[in-house]
N, C-alpha and C positions, 0 to 999 in steps of 0.2 A: 504494499499499500504506500502510495506517495502522498505527501502533504504539501500545500502551496504556501509556504511562509513568505513569499515575495508578494502575495496578493495584498493590495492596498484597500483597507476597509475604511469607509467614511464613517467616522464615530461622532461627528458633530451632530447635535440635537438628538442625542440618545440617552440623556441623563447621565452621560459619562463624566465623572469627576476629573478624570485625567484630561479630557478635552474641553467639555462645557464649563468646568470649573477652573480652567487654567489661569485666565485672566485675573480672576479674583484671588486666587491662591498665590501665584508667582509672577504675575504682572505681564506675561507675554500676551500681546493683543493681536486681534485680526484673525480672519478665517484662514489665512496662509500661515499662521503661527504653528510651530511644530511642538508637540508635547513630549517632553523627555523627563518628566519629574515623577509623579506618583508611581509606585511600583506595581502596575499591571501591564500586560503585554498587548500588542495590537494584532495578535493572531487569532484565528478561529480555534476554539477549544476542540478536543478529540471528537470524532464523529459519534462515538458512543454516547457522549453527553447530549449532543443534539437529538439522537434517537430516543434517550430516556425522557427528555423534556417534551419532545413532539408527542410521545405516547401518553404523557400526562395531559398535555393540552387538548389532544383529541378526546380524551375521556371527559373533559369539561365539567368535572365535579371535584373541586380542589379544596377538600376539607382538611381537617386536622391530620397531621402525620402521627403514626404510631409504629412500633416495631423496629426499633433501631439496631437489633442484633446483627442483621445482615450488613449494616453500615459499619458497625464496630469491627466485624469479622473482615470486611473489605480493607479497613485501615490496617489491621493486624497483618493480613496477608500481603499487603503492599510493602510494609516495613519488613517482612520476612523476605520477600523476593528481592527487594531492592537494597536492603541494608543489613540483612542477616540477623535481625532482631525481631522476635515474634512475641510481643506482649500479649498477655491474657486479654481477651476482648472485655472481660469484666473490669479491667483497670481503666478502660477508656470512657470518658464522659464527654459526649458531644457538646460543643460550646458555640456561642454566636461569634465566632472568629477568635484569633488568638489575643489580640489586644484587650478585648473586653474580658476574656478569660483571666488574663493577668490582673485586670482590676478586681475581678471577684476573688483571685488569690490573695491580693493585698488586703481585702476585707476579711478574708477568712483567717489569715496567718500573721497579721501584724495590727498595730494599734495606730490611731492617728498620731502624727508627728515622728513616728519611727522612720529610720532611715532605710533606703533601699539602695544597694550597690549596683552601679552600672559602669561598664568599662567604656569609656568615651574616647573618640567620637562614636556615638551609637545611635541606633534607630530612634528618631525623634519622638515616636509615639510612646516610648517607655517613659520619658520625662513628662509627657502630657498626662498619661494615665496615673502616674505617681502623684503629681500635683492635684489632679481631680479628686483623688481619694484622700487628700490632706496628709500624705506621707511626703517625706523629704528625700530628694535624690542625692546620693553621694557619688559624684562623678569621679572615678578613678582613671585619669587620663593614661591611655596606653602609650607605649614607647615605640616610635618608628625606627626600626633597625633595618637600614639598607632596603627601604621600600616594602617592609612587611611589619605589621603591628605585633607587639609583644604585650601581653597583660602584665601589668606592674603589681604583682602580688607582694613584693617587698614593700612598695610604696603603700599598698592597701593595708598591710599589717601595721604599719606605723600610724596610718590615719583613720583606721576604721572606727567609727562612732560607737559608743558603748550601746546605743539603742538600735544598731543595725540588726535587722531580723531576716533579711532576704537578699540574695544575689541573683541577678538576671544575666545569664550567659546567652549571648546571641551567636548561635552556631549552626551553619556558617555565619560569619560576621557580616552585618549591614551597617555602615556602607563600605567597609574595607575589603570585602570580598575574600577574607581569610577562611580557609578550611583549617580548623584547629587540629594540630597534631595530637596524638594520643597522650604524650607526656604533658602537654599543655592542658588538656581536659582533666587529666588525672591531678595535676597540681591544683586546679580550682576546686575539684572535689575534696581533696585533702584539706584545703583551706577552710571549706565550709564545715566538714566534719570536726575539725579541731576547735572551731569557733561556735559550734551549734547554730549554723545558719541554714536556712532553707535555700535550696538551689532551684531556680526555675530555668529550664534549658529551652529557649525559643529556637526550634529546630525546623521552622517553617521553610527555610530555603534548602533543606537537606538533599532534595533531588536535583538541584541546579548546580551541579558540580562538574567541572571540566576535566578533560583528559590529563592524566598524570596525577590526579588527586582523588582521594577517597574521604567521604564524609564518615566520621566516627561517632556513633550514637553514644551519648554520655552514659546511658545506662548499661550499655555493653562494655564500654571502656573500663568502668569501675563500678561493679555491681554493689560494692560496700556502701555506695551513696544512695541506694534505692530508697531507703527509709526516710530520706529527707530530699527527695528528687521529684519534681514535677516536670515532665517532658511535654512540650507544646508541639503538635504536628497539625498539618493540614494538607488537603489536596488543592486548595484554592490558589497558592502561589504557583505551584507546579503546572497547573492546567488552565491557567488564566480564568479562574472562577471567583475572583475576589468578591464580586457582588453577591455570591451565594451566602457569605457571612457565616461560614461553618468551619469549625476547627475541632480539635480533639485534645483533651487534657488526660495525659496517661499517668496514673498515680498507683503504684503497687502497694503503698502503705494503706492499710484499710482505714485507719483513724484519719489520715490526711484526706483520703478520698471521701469519707463521710462528711468531714467538715466542708470540704470544697462543694460537694453536692448540696449541702444545706445552704451554702451561700447562693448557689444557683436557684434553689427552690424559693429562698427569700426574695429574690429578684424576679421571680416568675419566668425563669429561663430554662425550665425543663420541658417546655413545649417547643417542639423543634420545627424549623422552616421546611415545608414540604419540598419545594423546588430545589433548595439548597442541598438537602440530604439526598435526593435523587440523583442530582448532577454530580455530586462529590463521590457517591458510591459507584456510579457508572465510570467515572474517570479512574478510580483506583482499582477497579476490576478489569478494565479494558484499555487503559491509556499507555501501556508499556511501549508500544510501537511508535505512537506519537511522540512521546518523550524521547525515545531513542533517536528520532529523526530531528527533533528541536535542538538538542544539545549541540550537534556540530554547527548548525546554522547560527546559534547564539555565539559559539566560540569565534566564528569568523567575524561576526559583528563586533565582538569584544576586541579582537586584534585590530580591526579596521579603525575603531573609535581611537584606540590608544596610539596607533601609528600616525594617524592623521593629525590628531590634536598635538602631539609632541612635534611633528614636523612643521605644522602650519601655524602654531602659536609658540614662538620661541620662549623658553623659560618655564614652560609647563612641565609637570611630572605627572604621569599616570601610574597609579598603584596597580600592580599586576593582579588581576581579578582571577581568583581560583574558583569562585562560586558566585551565584547570583547573576542577574543581568543588569547590574548597576556599576557604571564606571565611576571612579573616584579620582578626581583630578586636583592637583595642587597648582594654584596660580601665583604663589609667592614669588617665584623666580621671574615672572614677567616684569616686576617693578611697578606694576599698576596698583593703584588703590582698589579696594574691593568694590567701591561704587562705580568705578570706571569699568572694570572687567565684567561686572554684572550688567551694566548698561549695555555694553557691546553684545552680551549674549542674549539678553532679554529684549531689548528694544531694537538694536541694529540687526542682529541676526533673527530676531523674533522666535526664540527657542525658549520654551519653559523648562526650567531646571530646578533642582533642589539645592538651595544655598547652604553651604557647609556649616555656618554657625548654629543652625537649628539641630545639628547632631551633637552639640555640647563641645566642651573643651577639647581642642585639638583639631576642630574643623573650621577654624576661622577663615582661612583663605582657600578652602577647597570647595569644589562644586561636584554634586552628584548628577550624572547622566544615565538615564534609562535607555539602553540600547536594544531593548526587546521590541523592535519595530521592523517592518519590512525593509530590505536593504536599499531600495530606491529612496525611501524616506530618510533613512539614516545618511545616505550619501548626500542628499539635499541639505540636511542639517549641517553636515561637515563642510560642504562647499560655503554655506553661508557663514560659519564660523571663520573659515579661512579668509573670506572677504572682510569680516568685521575686525580682524586683528592683522590685516595686510600690512599696515604700517610698521609692525614689529619686525617684518622680514627684511626691512631696508629697501 
């Protein structure tokens, strides 16, 4: 089976946050603006997803969903096939996405004003959900060693607040694109065990890993952490189903699982979204071939973005992306002020991107580019960037 990832799909006026919400969110204006910010893809999802949704649409009786065992078995089976880890389906609780699940975890396992540790620069939604729940973020800035991030556990040991209760590990990392090595994951686990901290492993990007790298499931690397570990997984990032708002919290510890499900019940979130559950189950049961075709396409886009930006904008550095479809580019060496290079990107090139400061300390002069778009669109965006920074090439 072949898949046409070069197909350009007009997503304007479709309630798309990425496209219809671009001007308000990141300032790129006009119908010719190109969205390269929020992390969803501009590709059609797997055929099995369309088939499952069409079947439901044709039934025309869209009542309440029940019977999620098949969904939980599909997630467990996917993790077994793709990552060599087969969690008991009973450990899995469906959630309305990963970010909202983390919010529920904060409510279940910490108190107001407690600190939550995040390794920055990190996915900006972590900070937002921490603040929204009246918890405080402890940003432990990572160390950039020869173009690769290293978590600073030594620094964290010295700075850890006494009221820290939770550590969030983004694995693979967003925005840096790191696939953490087994010894790096083991070190974080040991840190949490020694200091009686709950570890939340956000592994939503686990399937989007490029050749030469292997995602290491936290629970598999160090089983000793299981009693204080919650793994967040989802089909939504992998299969371009973000609008489904469905994820899974995998918790082996029965007491932690009970407390988390109580928080879900208190928020009225044990009633599950029919279309989202059907779409994500179909994807994890039948999406292997689609993903196997997608990854080489994304890898070529990744390399094209990094090569063109470094060549066309002197002074930039692109972090080597081992996973995710998000480029992470440092503009410090251009000598331009942030306001200048952001104007060139957003107003001159008319490209919507994610500004680095929103990812916390360490992101100040960086920009995140979503390259999960058809290659003709990506090429047009790169040509515009080259024009916007042409004066730097002399």
